[in-house]
C-alpha positions in Angstrom: -20.4 8.6 41.7 -23.7 7.5 43.2 -25.4 7.9 39.8 -22.7 5.8 38.1 -23.1 3.0 40.7 -26.9 3.2 40.3 -26.7 2.8 36.5 -24.4 -0.1 36.8 -26.7 -1.9 39.2 -29.7 -1.2 37.0 -27.9 -2.7 34.0 -26.9 -5.8 36.0 -30.5 -6.3 37.2 -31.9 -5.9 33.7 -29.3 -8.3 32.3 -30.0 -10.9 34.9 -33.8 -10.6 34.4 -33.3 -10.8 30.6 -31.3 -14.0 31.0 -33.8 -15.7 33.3 -37.3 -14.4 32.3 -38.3 -14.3 28.6 -40.9 -11.6 29.2 -38.3 -8.9 30.1 -36.3 -8.3 26.9 -38.9 -5.8 25.7 -38.9 -4.0 29.1 -35.1 -3.9 29.1 -35.1 -2.6 25.6 -37.4 0.3 26.5 -35.3 1.2 29.5 -32.0 1.0 27.6 -33.6 3.1 24.8 -31.3 3.4 21.8 -28.4 1.5 23.3 -27.2 -1.8 22.0 -29.0 -4.7 23.7 -27.1 -7.7 24.9 -28.6 -10.9 23.5 -30.0 -13.5 25.9 -27.1 -15.9 25.3 -24.7 -13.2 26.6 -26.8 -11.7 29.4 -25.5 -14.0 32.2 -21.9 -13.4 31.2 -22.5 -9.7 31.0 -24.0 -9.6 34.5 -21.0 -11.4 36.0 -18.5 -9.2 34.1 -20.2 -6.0 35.1 -19.9 -7.0 38.7 -16.3 -7.7 38.1 -15.2 -4.7 36.0 -17.8 -2.1 37.1 -19.1 1.0 35.4 -16.4 1.0 32.6 -17.8 -2.2 31.2 -21.4 -1.3 31.7 -20.9 1.8 29.5 -19.1 -0.2 26.9 -22.0 -2.7 26.9 -24.4 0.1 26.4 -22.5 1.1 23.3 -21.2 -2.1 21.8 -23.5 -4.8 23.1 -22.5 -8.5 22.7 -19.1 -7.5 21.2 -18.0 -5.8 24.4 -19.1 -8.8 26.4 -17.2 -11.3 24.2 -14.0 -9.3 24.3 -14.1 -8.7 28.0 -14.9 -12.3 28.7 -12.0 -13.6 26.5 -9.3 -11.0 27.2 -10.1 -9.6 30.6 -9.4 -6.3 32.3 -6.8 -5.1 29.8 -9.3 -5.3 26.9 -11.8 -3.2 28.9 -9.2 -0.6 29.5 -8.3 -0.5 25.8 -11.9 -0.3 24.7 -12.5 2.5 27.2 -9.6 4.6 25.8 -9.7 3.8 22.1 -13.4 3.0 21.6 -14.4 2.8 17.9 -10.8 2.5 16.7 -10.3 -0.6 18.9 -13.6 -2.1 17.9 -12.8 -1.7 14.2 -9.6 -3.6 14.7 -11.4 -6.3 16.7 -14.2 -6.7 14.1 -12.0 -6.5 11.0 -9.1 -8.8 12.2 -10.7 -11.1 14.8 -8.7 -12.7 17.6 -5.4 -11.7 16.1 -6.5 -8.1 15.9 -7.8 -8.1 19.4 -4.6 -9.6 20.9 -2.4 -7.2 18.9 -4.3 -4.1 19.6 -4.5 -4.8 23.3 -0.8 -5.0 23.7 0.1 -2.4 21.1 -2.8 0.0 21.3 -0.7 3.2 21.5 1.3 2.4 18.3 -1.7 1.2 16.4 -3.9 4.2 17.3 -1.1 6.6 16.3 -0.6 4.8 13.0 -4.4 4.8 12.3 -4.4 8.6 12.9 -1.6 9.1 10.3 -2.3 6.4 7.7 -5.7 5.0 8.3 -6.3 1.4 7.1 -2.8 1.2 5.6 -1.4 1.2 9.2 -3.8 -1.6 10.1 -2.7 -3.7 7.1 1.0 -3.2 8.0 0.5 -4.2 11.6 -1.7 -7.2 10.7 0.8 -8.3 8.0 3.9 -8.1 10.2 2.8 -7.9 13.8 5.7 -7.4 16.3 8.2 -6.9 13.4 6.2 -3.8 12.4 6.2 -2.6 16.0 10.0 -2.9 16.1 10.4 -1.2 12.7 8.2 1.7 13.8 10.4 2.1 16.9 13.5 2.2 14.6 12.3 4.1 11.6 9.1 6.0 12.6 5.5 5.4 11.5 6.5 6.1 7.9 7.7 2.5 7.6 4.0 1.5 7.8 3.4 2.6 4.2 5.8 0.2 2.5 4.8 -2.6 4.9 1.1 -2.0 3.9 1.9 -2.5 0.2 3.2 -6.0 0.4 2.9 -8.9 2.8 6.0 -10.7 1.6 8.9 -8.4 2.6 11.5 -10.3 4.5 12.1 -9.6 8.2 15.8 -8.9 7.5 15.0 -6.1 5.0 12.3 -4.6 7.3 14.6 -4.3 10.3 17.8 -3.4 8.4 16.7 -1.5 5.3 13.7 0.4 6.5 14.9 3.7 5.2 15.4 2.2 1.8 11.9 0.6 1.8 10.4 4.0 2.7 12.2 5.6 -0.3 11.1 2.8 -2.6 7.5 3.2 -1.6 7.8 6.9 -2.6 9.3 6.1 -5.9 7.0 3.1 -6.7 3.7 4.6 -5.5 1.5 1.9 -6.9 1.2 -1.3 -4.9 1.9 -3.5 -8.0 5.0 -1.6 -8.9 6.2 -1.7 -5.3 5.7 -5.4 -5.1 7.7 -5.9 -8.4 10.5 -3.8 -7.0 10.6 -5.9 -3.8 10.5 -9.1 -5.9 13.4 -7.8 -7.9 15.5 -7.2 -4.8 14.7 -10.5 -3.2 16.7 -10.5 0.1 19.7 -8.6 -1.4 20.4 -5.4 0.6 22.7 -4.1 -2.2 19.9 -4.3 -4.8 17.5 -2.7 -2.3 19.9 0.2 -2.0 20.2 0.6 -5.8 16.5 0.6 -6.3 15.8 3.0 -3.4 18.4 5.4 -4.9 17.5 5.1 -8.6 14.1 3.6 -8.7 12.3 6.2 -10.7 15.1 6.4 -13.3 15.2 2.6 -13.6 11.4 2.6 -14.3 11.7 5.4 -16.9 14.5 3.5 -18.6 12.5 0.3 -18.7 9.5 2.1 -20.2 11.6 3.9 -22.9 13.7 0.9 -23.9 11.4 -2.1 -24.3 13.7 -3.6 -27.0 16.8 -3.5 -24.9 15.0 -4.9 -21.8 13.2 -7.6 -23.8 9.8 -9.3 -23.2 10.1 -9.9 -19.5 8.0 -9.0 -16.4 8.5 -5.8 -14.5 10.3 -7.4 -11.6 12.7 -9.2 -13.9 13.3 -5.9 -15.9 14.0 -4.0 -12.6 16.5 -6.8 -11.6 18.1 -6.7 -15.0 18.8 -3.0 -14.9 19.7 -2.9 -11.2 22.3 -5.6 -11.6 23.9 -4.5 -14.9 26.5 -1.7 -14.6 25.9 -0.8 -18.3 22.1 -0.6 -18.1 22.1 1.1 -14.7 24.6 3.7 -16.0 22.3 4.5 -18.9 19.3 4.6 -16.6 21.1 7.1 -14.3 22.2 9.2 -17.2 18.7 9.2 -18.7 20.0 7.8 -22.0 17.9 5.6 -24.3 18.4 2.9 -26.8 19.0 5.0 -30.0 17.2 2.8 -32.5 14.2 2.3 -30.3 14.0 6.0 -29.5 14.3 7.2 -33.1 11.7 4.8 -34.3 9.3 5.9 -31.5 9.9 9.6 -32.2 9.4 9.2 -36.0 6.2 7.2 -35.8 4.7 9.3 -33.1 6.2 12.8 -33.2 4.8 15.1 -30.5 3.5 18.6 -31.1 4.8 19.7 -27.7 8.3 18.2 -28.5 10.0 20.0 -31.4 13.0 17.7 -31.1 10.8 14.7 -32.2 9.9 16.6 -35.4 13.5 17.5 -36.0 14.5 13.9 -35.8 11.7 13.0 -38.2 13.0 15.5 -40.7 16.6 14.4 -40.4 15.8 10.7 -40.7 13.0 10.7 -43.2 12.7 14.0 -45.2 16.4 14.7 -45.9 17.2 11.2 -47.3 14.2 11.6 -49.6 15.5 14.9 -50.9 18.9 13.4 -51.5 17.4 10.5 -53.3 15.4 12.9 -55.5 18.5 15.0 -56.3 20.5 11.9 -57.2 17.7 10.6 -59.5 17.5 14.0 -61.3 21.3 14.0 -62.0 21.1 10.5 -63.3 18.3 11.4 -65.8 20.4 14.4 -67.0 23.4 12.1 -67.7 21.3 9.6 -69.6 19.9 12.3 -71.9 23.2 13.8 -73.1 24.4 10.7 -75.1 21.0 10.4 -76.8 21.3 14.0 -78.2 24.8 13.3 -79.6 23.7 10.1 -81.2 20.9 11.9 -83.1 23.4 14.3 -84.6 
C-alpha cells in the first residue's frame, strides 16, 4: 500500500514538474523508463486527475499516456474503472471508434468484451453499427446475432429484434458479406420473406445459379426476391429441379468426367439423333437405286 501511494505521488510530482519546467521532461523520461510519457499539454490535467482517482489512473497513465488522461478527463471515474478491467480491449475500441466507442464501451463493457472474445472485430462492427439495438438483440438471441449484424449496417430494427433467429440462419447460409446483403435487400422489411430465405436460402441460391435463363438478367437481390415470392419457382428450388432446356444445354456443352449422367445426356441428345439420321439417309439411297436398275433393263 505504501509503495503504491509513493509511486502515485512520484508520478504527480514528475507530471507537475514537466508541466511547469521545460528542463524536466528528459529527467521524467529517465525515471519513467519505458512507460508512455504524458505530453506537456496533458501534464497538468494528469496531475489533477491522479490526485482525484489515485493509483488506478497513475498505472493507466504509465501504460497509455495521453490517451488515458484524455479519456479520464472526458468520461470520469467510470472510464477509469473500465480501462482498469479491460485494458487493451477497451483502448482498442476507444481508438478505433472515437467518442462513440468510448461511450458505448463504458456502459456496455461486459457485453462488448464477451463479444470480442467470441467474434473479434466482427463483434465490434455489430455494436458500432447498431448500438443499443445490438445489446437488446444479444440479450434476446445470444452473441450469435452479432455475426449477421456485422455483415450489414442496413438491417431494420424491426427485423433485428423480432427475427433474430432467422437472421442468424441466413448468415450461415449466405456466408459472404455480399451475398448476405443481397438476401437482406431481397427481404426488405418483410418478415415472411425473411422466414423463407432463412429456411431455403442455400437451395434458392443453387437454383438461381443453375437456372440463369429462368431467372433472367437481374441482380442477385432481385433474383432471390423473385424465387422467394414465387410459389412455382420456390417449389422448384426446394425440390432441387432445374430448367430442363438450360440444364441440358449446359450438360452437353460441358460434360463432366466426374458426372456420368452428363455424358449420358450428351449421347441421348446428340449421338443418337445422328445415328438415326445416318440410318434414314442410307435407306433413302437404297430406295433411289432400285428404280435405276429396272430402267436399265
